[in-house]
Biopython code that builds the backbone (N, CA, C, O; Angstrom):
import numpy as np
from Bio.PDB.StructureBuilder import StructureBuilder

atoms = [
    (1, "UNK", "N", (-4.704, -31.071, -0.510)),
    (1, "UNK", "CA", (-5.981, -30.754, -1.095)),
    (1, "UNK", "C", (-6.495, -30.339, -2.591)),
    (1, "UNK", "O", (-5.869, -29.855, -3.534)),
    (2, "UNK", "N", (-7.436, -30.592, -2.500)),
    (2, "UNK", "CA", (-8.026, -30.259, -4.189)),
    (2, "UNK", "C", (-7.629, -29.365, -4.899)),
    (2, "UNK", "O", (-7.130, -28.362, -4.389)),
    (3, "UNK", "N", (-7.737, -29.489, -6.111)),
    (3, "UNK", "CA", (-7.705, -28.535, -6.745)),
    (3, "UNK", "C", (-8.651, -27.254, -6.935)),
    (3, "UNK", "O", (-9.828, -27.411, -7.259)),
    (4, "UNK", "N", (-8.117, -26.021, -6.731)),
    (4, "UNK", "CA", (-8.653, -24.481, -6.757)),
    (4, "UNK", "C", (-8.420, -23.934, -7.786)),
    (4, "UNK", "O", (-7.294, -23.475, -7.977)),
    (5, "UNK", "N", (-9.552, -23.814, -8.870)),
    (5, "UNK", "CA", (-8.928, -22.470, -10.302)),
    (5, "UNK", "C", (-9.978, -21.626, -9.559)),
    (5, "UNK", "O", (-11.009, -22.091, -9.074)),
    (6, "UNK", "N", (-9.621, -20.388, -9.523)),
    (6, "UNK", "CA", (-9.702, -19.171, -8.590)),
    (6, "UNK", "C", (-10.804, -18.664, -9.478)),
    (6, "UNK", "O", (-11.975, -18.670, -9.099)),
    (7, "UNK", "N", (-10.353, -18.131, -10.912)),
    (7, "UNK", "CA", (-11.120, -17.432, -11.994)),
    (7, "UNK", "C", (-12.872, -18.528, -12.114)),
    (7, "UNK", "O", (-14.029, -18.183, -12.357)),
    (8, "UNK", "N", (-12.322, -19.700, -11.846)),
    (8, "UNK", "CA", (-13.425, -20.858, -12.400)),
    (8, "UNK", "C", (-14.481, -20.485, -11.198)),
    (8, "UNK", "O", (-15.665, -20.235, -11.423)),
    (9, "UNK", "N", (-13.941, -20.481, -10.008)),
    (9, "UNK", "CA", (-14.646, -20.347, -8.407)),
    (9, "UNK", "C", (-15.451, -19.325, -8.475)),
    (9, "UNK", "O", (-16.668, -19.357, -8.290)),
    (10, "UNK", "N", (-14.704, -18.270, -8.780)),
    (10, "UNK", "CA", (-14.986, -16.637, -9.134)),
    (10, "UNK", "C", (-16.467, -16.203, -10.378)),
    (10, "UNK", "O", (-17.521, -15.571, -10.300)),
    (11, "UNK", "N", (-15.794, -16.913, -11.344)),
    (11, "UNK", "CA", (-17.187, -17.042, -12.027)),
    (11, "UNK", "C", (-18.632, -17.511, -11.707)),
    (11, "UNK", "O", (-19.751, -16.999, -11.721)),
    (12, "UNK", "N", (-18.152, -18.587, -11.444)),
    (12, "UNK", "CA", (-19.117, -19.529, -10.785)),
    (12, "UNK", "C", (-20.353, -18.993, -9.327)),
    (12, "UNK", "O", (-21.443, -19.461, -8.999)),
    (13, "UNK", "N", (-19.753, -18.152, -8.913)),
    (13, "UNK", "CA", (-20.444, -17.680, -7.853)),
    (13, "UNK", "C", (-21.042, -16.441, -8.622)),
    (13, "UNK", "O", (-22.266, -16.443, -8.755)),
    (14, "UNK", "N", (-20.339, -15.397, -9.137)),
    (14, "UNK", "CA", (-21.125, -14.301, -9.998)),
    (14, "UNK", "C", (-22.125, -14.938, -10.581)),
    (14, "UNK", "O", (-23.185, -14.396, -10.266)),
    (15, "UNK", "N", (-22.333, -16.195, -11.565)),
    (15, "UNK", "CA", (-22.993, -16.493, -12.127)),
    (15, "UNK", "C", (-24.339, -17.197, -10.885)),
    (15, "UNK", "O", (-25.529, -17.192, -11.203)),
    (16, "UNK", "N", (-23.922, -17.664, -9.723)),
    (16, "UNK", "CA", (-25.022, -17.965, -8.780)),
    (16, "UNK", "C", (-25.712, -16.868, -8.430)),
    (16, "UNK", "O", (-26.928, -16.948, -8.254)),
    (17, "UNK", "N", (-25.059, -15.728, -8.285)),
    (17, "UNK", "CA", (-25.537, -14.359, -7.593)),
    (17, "UNK", "C", (-26.899, -14.154, -8.786)),
    (17, "UNK", "O", (-28.095, -14.076, -8.505)),
    (18, "UNK", "N", (-26.326, -14.106, -10.034)),
    (18, "UNK", "CA", (-27.208, -13.376, -10.857)),
    (18, "UNK", "C", (-28.274, -14.615, -11.187)),
    (18, "UNK", "O", (-29.148, -14.164, -11.927)),
    (19, "UNK", "N", (-28.402, -15.422, -11.015)),
    (19, "UNK", "CA", (-29.216, -16.417, -10.967)),
    (19, "UNK", "C", (-30.297, -16.319, -10.044)),
    (19, "UNK", "O", (-31.489, -16.377, -10.345)),
    (20, "UNK", "N", (-29.666, -16.118, -8.535)),
    (20, "UNK", "CA", (-30.456, -15.802, -7.512)),
    (20, "UNK", "C", (-30.979, -14.800, -7.527)),
    (20, "UNK", "O", (-32.124, -14.931, -7.096)),
    (21, "UNK", "N", (-30.647, -13.339, -7.937)),
    (21, "UNK", "CA", (-31.012, -12.204, -7.454)),
    (21, "UNK", "C", (-31.537, -11.507, -9.280)),
    (21, "UNK", "O", (-32.061, -10.417, -9.510)),
    (22, "UNK", "N", (-31.172, -12.540, -10.241)),
    (22, "UNK", "CA", (-31.408, -11.458, -11.312)),
    (22, "UNK", "C", (-30.299, -10.215, -12.187)),
    (22, "UNK", "O", (-30.212, -9.657, -13.280)),
    (23, "UNK", "N", (-29.790, -10.256, -11.225)),
    (23, "UNK", "CA", (-28.617, -8.885, -11.944)),
    (23, "UNK", "C", (-27.113, -8.901, -11.358)),
    (23, "UNK", "O", (-27.098, -8.492, -10.197)),
    (24, "UNK", "N", (-26.548, -9.063, -11.580)),
    (24, "UNK", "CA", (-24.658, -9.054, -11.467)),
    (24, "UNK", "C", (-24.580, -8.359, -10.140)),
    (24, "UNK", "O", (-25.302, -7.414, -9.825)),
    (25, "UNK", "N", (-23.683, -8.878, -9.412)),
    (25, "UNK", "CA", (-23.105, -8.162, -8.537)),
    (25, "UNK", "C", (-22.711, -6.854, -8.589)),
    (25, "UNK", "O", (-22.394, -6.631, -9.757)),
    (26, "UNK", "N", (-22.537, -5.645, -7.757)),
    (26, "UNK", "CA", (-22.158, -4.293, -7.694)),
    (26, "UNK", "C", (-20.138, -5.075, -7.799)),
    (26, "UNK", "O", (-19.302, -5.005, -8.700)),
    (27, "UNK", "N", (-20.103, -5.673, -6.529)),
    (27, "UNK", "CA", (-18.475, -6.256, -5.879)),
    (27, "UNK", "C", (-18.534, -7.727, -5.503)),
    (27, "UNK", "O", (-19.620, -8.188, -5.152)),
    (28, "UNK", "N", (-17.767, -8.278, -5.535)),
    (28, "UNK", "CA", (-17.499, -9.415, -5.355)),
    (28, "UNK", "C", (-16.204, -9.449, -4.066)),
    (28, "UNK", "O", (-15.099, -9.248, -4.570)),
    (29, "UNK", "N", (-16.160, -9.667, -2.507)),
    (29, "UNK", "CA", (-15.511, -9.857, -1.476)),
    (29, "UNK", "C", (-14.627, -10.843, -2.072)),
    (29, "UNK", "O", (-14.928, -11.686, -2.917)),
    (30, "UNK", "N", (-13.521, -10.639, -1.541)),
    (30, "UNK", "CA", (-12.008, -12.234, -1.677)),
    (30, "UNK", "C", (-11.152, -11.420, -0.291)),
    (30, "UNK", "O", (-11.102, -10.351, 0.318)),
    (31, "UNK", "N", (-10.450, -13.046, -0.343)),
    (31, "UNK", "CA", (-9.517, -12.370, 1.145)),
    (31, "UNK", "C", (-8.209, -11.616, 0.444)),
    (31, "UNK", "O", (-7.893, -11.728, -0.740)),
    (32, "UNK", "N", (-7.773, -11.112, 1.083)),
    (32, "UNK", "CA", (-6.669, -10.544, 0.716)),
    (32, "UNK", "C", (-5.328, -11.463, -0.488)),
    (32, "UNK", "O", (-4.641, -10.974, -1.385)),
    (33, "UNK", "N", (-5.426, -13.222, 0.136)),
    (33, "UNK", "CA", (-4.219, -13.616, -0.493)),
    (33, "UNK", "C", (-5.022, -14.299, -1.895)),
    (33, "UNK", "O", (-4.388, -14.756, -2.846)),
    (34, "UNK", "N", (-6.484, -14.271, -1.822)),
    (34, "UNK", "CA", (-6.901, -14.339, -2.865)),
    (34, "UNK", "C", (-7.146, -13.286, -4.311)),
    (34, "UNK", "O", (-7.373, -13.553, -5.491)),
    (35, "UNK", "N", (-6.980, -12.041, -3.584)),
    (35, "UNK", "CA", (-7.085, -11.024, -4.510)),
    (35, "UNK", "C", (-5.536, -10.996, -5.279)),
    (35, "UNK", "O", (-5.268, -10.710, -6.446)),
    (36, "UNK", "N", (-4.781, -11.341, -4.337)),
    (36, "UNK", "CA", (-3.127, -11.124, -4.780)),
    (36, "UNK", "C", (-2.871, -12.118, -5.527)),
    (36, "UNK", "O", (-2.328, -11.768, -6.575)),
    (37, "UNK", "N", (-3.054, -13.352, -5.414)),
    (37, "UNK", "CA", (-3.092, -14.222, -6.476)),
    (37, "UNK", "C", (-3.943, -14.169, -7.553)),
    (37, "UNK", "O", (-3.402, -14.557, -8.588)),
    (38, "UNK", "N", (-5.350, -13.746, -7.697)),
    (38, "UNK", "CA", (-6.083, -13.318, -8.862)),
    (38, "UNK", "C", (-5.428, -12.321, -9.738)),
    (38, "UNK", "O", (-5.615, -12.317, -10.954)),
    (39, "UNK", "N", (-4.567, -11.372, -9.052)),
    (39, "UNK", "CA", (-4.028, -10.065, -9.709)),
    (39, "UNK", "C", (-2.166, -10.634, -10.521)),
    (39, "UNK", "O", (-1.501, -10.259, -11.487)),
    (40, "UNK", "N", (-2.051, -11.377, -9.745)),
    (40, "UNK", "CA", (-0.905, -11.772, -10.403)),
    (40, "UNK", "C", (-0.837, -12.728, -11.557)),
    (40, "UNK", "O", (0.074, -12.686, -12.384)),
    (41, "UNK", "N", (-2.085, -13.820, -11.599)),
    (41, "UNK", "CA", (-2.394, -14.328, -12.769)),
    (41, "UNK", "C", (-2.906, -13.826, -14.005)),
    (41, "UNK", "O", (-2.816, -14.294, -15.141)),
    (42, "UNK", "N", (-3.646, -12.442, -13.438)),
    (42, "UNK", "CA", (-3.417, -11.684, -14.743)),
    (42, "UNK", "C", (-3.066, -10.779, -15.032)),
    (42, "UNK", "O", (-3.643, -10.105, -15.885)),
    (43, "UNK", "N", (-1.992, -10.414, -14.439)),
    (43, "UNK", "CA", (-0.670, -10.084, -15.049)),
    (43, "UNK", "C", (0.474, -11.163, -15.956)),
    (43, "UNK", "O", (0.936, -11.108, -17.096)),
    (44, "UNK", "N", (0.591, -11.856, -15.131)),
    (44, "UNK", "CA", (1.171, -12.861, -15.757)),
    (44, "UNK", "C", (0.639, -13.336, -17.226)),
    (44, "UNK", "O", (1.378, -13.627, -18.167)),
    (45, "UNK", "N", (-0.683, -13.355, -17.238)),
    (45, "UNK", "CA", (-1.234, -13.718, -18.924)),
    (45, "UNK", "C", (-1.395, -12.437, -19.604)),
    (45, "UNK", "O", (-1.434, -12.633, -20.819)),
    (46, "UNK", "N", (-1.505, -11.198, -19.300)),
    (46, "UNK", "CA", (-1.085, -9.517, -19.926)),
    (46, "UNK", "C", (0.175, -10.050, -20.415)),
    (46, "UNK", "O", (0.389, -10.038, -21.627)),
    (47, "UNK", "N", (1.360, -10.696, -19.289)),
    (47, "UNK", "CA", (2.811, -10.379, -20.123)),
    (47, "UNK", "C", (3.046, -11.642, -21.463)),
    (47, "UNK", "O", (3.655, -11.575, -22.531)),
    (48, "UNK", "N", (2.268, -12.734, -20.823)),
    (48, "UNK", "CA", (2.705, -14.057, -22.156)),
    (48, "UNK", "C", (1.946, -13.354, -22.989)),
    (48, "UNK", "O", (2.755, -13.013, -23.852)),
    (49, "UNK", "N", (0.351, -12.683, -23.446)),
    (49, "UNK", "CA", (-0.202, -12.518, -24.352)),
    (49, "UNK", "C", (0.718, -11.463, -24.938)),
    (49, "UNK", "O", (1.081, -11.822, -26.059)),
    (50, "UNK", "N", (1.222, -10.298, -24.585)),
    (50, "UNK", "CA", (1.828, -9.257, -24.580)),
    (50, "UNK", "C", (0.872, -8.145, -24.818)),
    (50, "UNK", "O", (1.097, -7.221, -25.600)),
    (51, "UNK", "N", (-0.684, -8.336, -23.792)),
    (51, "UNK", "CA", (-1.015, -7.176, -23.647)),
    (51, "UNK", "C", (-0.896, -5.776, -22.161)),
    (51, "UNK", "O", (-0.365, -5.991, -21.071)),
    (52, "UNK", "N", (-1.190, -5.179, -22.354)),
    (52, "UNK", "CA", (-1.735, -4.219, -21.140)),
    (52, "UNK", "C", (-2.183, -4.837, -19.706)),
    (52, "UNK", "O", (-3.236, -5.475, -19.738)),
    (53, "UNK", "N", (-1.704, -4.761, -18.793)),
    (53, "UNK", "CA", (-1.961, -5.371, -17.968)),
    (53, "UNK", "C", (-4.223, -4.714, -17.576)),
    (53, "UNK", "O", (-4.373, -3.497, -17.684)),
    (54, "UNK", "N", (-5.011, -5.202, -17.357)),
    (54, "UNK", "CA", (-6.098, -4.796, -16.783)),
    (54, "UNK", "C", (-5.878, -4.445, -15.225)),
    (54, "UNK", "O", (-5.000, -4.779, -14.431)),
    (55, "UNK", "N", (-7.040, -3.628, -15.104)),
    (55, "UNK", "CA", (-7.039, -2.619, -13.551)),
    (55, "UNK", "C", (-7.287, -4.297, -12.109)),
    (55, "UNK", "O", (-8.257, -5.017, -11.871)),
    (56, "UNK", "N", (-6.148, -4.258, -11.642)),
    (56, "UNK", "CA", (-6.681, -5.394, -10.992)),
    (56, "UNK", "C", (-7.988, -5.291, -9.707)),
    (56, "UNK", "O", (-8.267, -6.090, -8.812)),
    (57, "UNK", "N", (-8.428, -4.338, -9.970)),
    (57, "UNK", "CA", (-9.576, -3.988, -8.822)),
    (57, "UNK", "C", (-11.369, -4.295, -9.117)),
    (57, "UNK", "O", (-12.375, -4.022, -8.462)),
    (58, "UNK", "N", (-11.111, -5.072, -10.586)),
    (58, "UNK", "CA", (-12.132, -5.341, -11.007)),
    (58, "UNK", "C", (-11.944, -6.260, -12.103)),
    (58, "UNK", "O", (-10.937, -6.066, -12.784)),
    (59, "UNK", "N", (-12.734, -7.264, -12.435)),
    (59, "UNK", "CA", (-12.927, -8.084, -13.300)),
    (59, "UNK", "C", (-13.741, -8.346, -14.393)),
    (59, "UNK", "O", (-14.896, -7.932, -14.304)),
    (60, "UNK", "N", (-13.449, -8.875, -15.301)),
    (60, "UNK", "CA", (-14.516, -8.867, -16.752)),
    (60, "UNK", "C", (-15.265, -9.805, -16.158)),
    (60, "UNK", "O", (-14.934, -10.573, -15.255)),
    (61, "UNK", "N", (-16.322, -9.700, -16.728)),
    (61, "UNK", "CA", (-17.442, -11.125, -16.844)),
    (61, "UNK", "C", (-18.771, -10.945, -17.959)),
    (61, "UNK", "O", (-19.352, -9.895, -18.234)),
    (62, "UNK", "N", (-18.910, -11.658, -18.236)),
    (62, "UNK", "CA", (-20.168, -11.597, -19.150)),
    (62, "UNK", "C", (-21.342, -10.181, -18.815)),
    (62, "UNK", "O", (-21.967, -9.609, -19.708)),
    (63, "UNK", "N", (-21.427, -9.824, -17.281)),
    (63, "UNK", "CA", (-22.204, -8.787, -17.253)),
    (63, "UNK", "C", (-21.487, -7.642, -17.263)),
    (63, "UNK", "O", (-22.139, -6.704, -16.804)),
    (64, "UNK", "N", (-20.604, -7.415, -17.543)),
    (64, "UNK", "CA", (-20.154, -6.214, -17.223)),
    (64, "UNK", "C", (-18.967, -6.422, -16.463)),
    (64, "UNK", "O", (-18.718, -7.573, -16.105)),
    (65, "UNK", "N", (-18.005, -5.262, -16.084)),
    (65, "UNK", "CA", (-16.650, -5.566, -15.210)),
    (65, "UNK", "C", (-17.574, -5.956, -13.869)),
    (65, "UNK", "O", (-18.756, -6.165, -14.144)),
    (66, "UNK", "N", (-17.217, -6.081, -12.496)),
    (66, "UNK", "CA", (-17.502, -6.563, -11.578)),
    (66, "UNK", "C", (-16.103, -5.931, -10.176)),
    (66, "UNK", "O", (-14.989, -6.430, -10.331)),
    (67, "UNK", "N", (-16.229, -5.175, -9.272)),
    (67, "UNK", "CA", (-15.401, -4.789, -9.020)),
    (67, "UNK", "C", (-14.705, -5.871, -7.457)),
    (67, "UNK", "O", (-15.478, -6.329, -6.617)),
    (68, "UNK", "N", (-13.513, -6.031, -7.408)),
    (68, "UNK", "CA", (-12.904, -6.715, -6.295)),
    (68, "UNK", "C", (-13.121, -6.231, -5.519)),
    (68, "UNK", "O", (-13.355, -5.036, -5.694)),
    (69, "UNK", "N", (-13.209, -6.788, -4.074)),
    (69, "UNK", "CA", (-13.335, -5.662, -2.768)),
    (69, "UNK", "C", (-12.639, -6.884, -1.448)),
    (69, "UNK", "O", (-13.239, -7.898, -1.092)),
    (70, "UNK", "N", (-11.326, -6.450, -0.933)),
    (70, "UNK", "CA", (-10.487, -7.072, -0.471)),
    (70, "UNK", "C", (-11.464, -7.316, 0.974)),
    (70, "UNK", "O", (-11.918, -6.310, 1.521)),
    (71, "UNK", "N", (-11.748, -8.638, 1.534)),
    (71, "UNK", "CA", (-11.647, -8.284, 3.316)),
    (71, "UNK", "C", (-11.352, -9.304, 3.793)),
    (71, "UNK", "O", (-11.582, -10.457, 3.429)),
    (72, "UNK", "N", (-10.615, -8.746, 4.970)),
    (72, "UNK", "CA", (-9.743, -9.082, 5.503)),
    (72, "UNK", "C", (-10.532, -10.744, 6.409)),
    (72, "UNK", "O", (-9.969, -11.828, 6.563)),
    (73, "UNK", "N", (-11.589, -10.442, 6.731)),
    (73, "UNK", "CA", (-12.470, -11.254, 7.955)),
    (73, "UNK", "C", (-12.714, -12.379, 6.846)),
    (73, "UNK", "O", (-13.281, -13.333, 7.378)),
    (74, "UNK", "N", (-12.453, -12.617, 5.335)),
    (74, "UNK", "CA", (-12.606, -14.240, 4.498)),
    (74, "UNK", "C", (-11.735, -15.229, 4.808)),
    (74, "UNK", "O", (-10.517, -15.047, 4.831)),
    (75, "UNK", "N", (-12.245, -16.234, 5.042)),
    (75, "UNK", "CA", (-10.804, -17.517, 4.851)),
    (75, "UNK", "C", (-10.225, -17.263, 3.567)),
    (75, "UNK", "O", (-10.792, -16.657, 2.658)),
    (76, "UNK", "N", (-9.217, -17.689, 3.535)),
    (76, "UNK", "CA", (-8.178, -17.467, 2.144)),
    (76, "UNK", "C", (-8.853, -17.586, 0.886)),
    (76, "UNK", "O", (-8.672, -16.752, -0.002)),
    (77, "UNK", "N", (-9.743, -18.728, 0.728)),
    (77, "UNK", "CA", (-10.305, -19.426, -0.646)),
    (77, "UNK", "C", (-11.741, -18.895, -0.744)),
    (77, "UNK", "O", (-12.444, -19.384, -1.628)),
    (78, "UNK", "N", (-12.193, -18.081, -0.051)),
    (78, "UNK", "CA", (-13.692, -17.262, -0.276)),
    (78, "UNK", "C", (-13.767, -16.227, -0.826)),
    (78, "UNK", "O", (-12.870, -15.385, -0.851)),
    (79, "UNK", "N", (-15.204, -16.107, -1.520)),
    (79, "UNK", "CA", (-15.692, -15.521, -2.011)),
    (79, "UNK", "C", (-17.213, -15.232, -2.293)),
    (79, "UNK", "O", (-18.057, -16.085, -2.566)),
    (80, "UNK", "N", (-17.425, -13.766, -2.169)),
    (80, "UNK", "CA", (-18.992, -13.512, -1.634)),
    (80, "UNK", "C", (-19.140, -12.258, -2.526)),
    (80, "UNK", "O", (-18.526, -11.212, -2.318)),
    (81, "UNK", "N", (-20.104, -12.481, -3.647)),
    (81, "UNK", "CA", (-20.466, -11.405, -4.218)),
    (81, "UNK", "C", (-21.845, -10.584, -3.585)),
    (81, "UNK", "O", (-22.545, -11.367, -2.942)),
    (82, "UNK", "N", (-22.244, -9.549, -3.614)),
    (82, "UNK", "CA", (-22.539, -8.760, -2.998)),
    (82, "UNK", "C", (-23.147, -7.809, -3.647)),
    (82, "UNK", "O", (-23.552, -6.813, -3.048)),
]
sb = StructureBuilder()
sb.init_structure("model")
sb.init_model(0)
sb.init_chain("A")
sb.init_seg("    ")
for serial, (resi, resn, name, xyz) in enumerate(atoms, 1):
    if name == "N":
        sb.init_residue(resn, " ", resi, " ")
    sb.init_atom(name, np.array(xyz, "f"), 0.0, 1.0, " ", f" {name:<3s}", serial, name[0])
structure = sb.get_structure()
């Protein structure tokens, strides 16, 4: 299996959405698996840096916070900005 960087893919999908629409998505749909993975990574990062954990339902972007939405119909690593 090829390496999958969840944050890199998430940010790239948001960038593509902005390029196509001219504005940031209001939310990004991800699978339950990917949502849990992103939440775990962010929680571990906060612990390592000694900072307060961020809200797992939003992701900070250069365009402001974007809401993460769980979509059970998506495959394991699918990311859909809306």
